C-alpha positions, 0 to 999 in steps of 0.5 A: 857297032864296029867290027873287031877288025875295024877296032883293031885297025883303029887302035893300031893307027892310034898306037903308031901315031903315039909312039915315043920319038923323043929323048933319051932314046935309051929310055923310049926305044925299049918302050916302042920295041915292046909295044910293036912286038905284036900280040892280039891287042885283046885288052885295048880292043875289048875296052873299045868294044865296051865303049861301043856297046853304049856309044857309036863314038869310040875315038874318045876311048882310044887314050884309055885303050892305049893306057891299058895296052901300055900297062899290060906291056909294062907288066910283061917287061918286068915279068920277063926280068923276074922270070929271066925269060929270053923271048917274048912273042918269038923275039928277044925280051926287052932286058935281053935286047937292051939290058936289065937296067933299061928294062926296069927303067923303061918299064917304070916309065910305061907305068907313068905313061899309063896315067898320062893317057888315062888323064886324057879322058874327054869327060874329066868328071869320069876320071876319079871313078876310072882311076879307082878301077884302074888302081885296083886292077893294077895292084891286083895284077901285082898281087897275082904275080906275087902269088904266081912266084910264091907257088913256084916254091910251094909244094902244094897249092890249093885249087881255089888259091890257083883260081884266085891267082889267075883271076888277079894275074890275068882276068882283072885287066880284061874285066877292068878294061871292059868296065872302063870302056863301058863307063867312057861309053856312057854305061850306068854302074850296074851295066858296067859291073855286069860287063866287069864280071863277064870279063872276069869269068872269060879271063879265068876260062881263057887261062884254064883253056891255056893250061889244057892246050899246053899239054893237049893242044895241037902245036900247029894250031896252038902256036907253040910246043906242047908240054912246056908247063910239065917240063917246067913243073908249072902249077896248072889246073891239070897238075893241081887236080892230079896232085889232089887225086893221085894216090898209091903208085900213081902219086909216086910216079907223078912225084918221081916224074916231076923230080926228073930233069934229065929227059924232058920228053920222057917226063912230059910223056909220063905226066901226060899218061897220069893226066889221062889216067886220072881224066883231069883234062875232062875235069879242067874242061868242065871247070872252064866251061862253067866259067864261060857259062857264068860269063855269058849270064853276066853279058845277058844282064847288060841292058843293051839290045842283044844285037849290040852284044853279038860281036862281044859274044862272038869274040869270046866264043872265038877265043875259046875255040882254040883247038885241042 
C-alpha cells in the first residue's frame, strides 16, 4: 500500500503535467488557476486509495482522480459565482479575478474535461458502469447545491432534510470517488458498494464536524475565524437543533439575535450562549460520532486484509481529529 503522502505527490505531479497550455488562454488560464489554488486534494487521493486497496498499480487510476478533482473545482467555480464569494482558499475567486463570464465558461469547459479524463480508462469495458456512478453523483451534487440555496430563504428546515443536503452536496463526491477507484483497482460490486457507504458516512460526519468547529473551534487550529456561520444565519446542525428545541425566552432571544445585522460580534456571542445552554454542541458531536461509527462498519466489511485498510482508516481518523 502506498502512503497518503506518496499518493498526494503522485497526483500533484500528474496534475502539473496535465495543466492546459493551449488557446484560447482566456478559457484555460482560469482553469489552471483554480486547479493550482491548493487544497487537501482529498477527493483524488481517496480515489487512488480506493484503487490501491485492490491493486498495487495505481497509475492507471490517475485520469479518473484528475476527473474527480476537476469536477470538484468546477462546482466551486460556479458555487462561488452563485454565492458572490470574493475569496477561495484565501485567494480571489475565479469570477473576481477573471470576470463572471470567464467563470461560467471556464466552469463549463471543466465539466467537459472531466468526461475526457474519465474516457481514458485503461479498461474501456469499465467505462459504462463508472460513467453511471459519476453521472449519478454529479447530478446529486447539483441537487445538494439547490437544496442549500433553498434553505437560505426557508424559515424552518428539518434536520433530516439538512442531513440529506450535506450528503448530496459534500459526501456523494467522496463516496463516488472511492467507489470508482475501487472498481478501477479490480474490486467486486459488493466491496465497491461498501466503500461507497464508508465514504458517504465519512462525508456527512466531516461536514457535521465543520459545523461544530465553525462555532466552537480554535481559530489557530481550525484555520479560520469562528462564528462565520452564525454571522451569516447559515443553517447548520447547531442552529437547526437549537430552533427545534428552544422555547420561551430562549426562542425569543435566538430569533432576535438572528435578525440582528448591526453587531456581528454580539450576535455570535448571544447565539453561542444559547447553543451552550441547549447543549447542542454535545448533541451534534454525538450525531457526528454515530456517522463515523457507521462508516467504519462499512469499511470493516470490505473484503481485503485489514492491513490494507489501515491507511484509509487512519486518514479518516486524522480528518476527524481537527481540534475544538
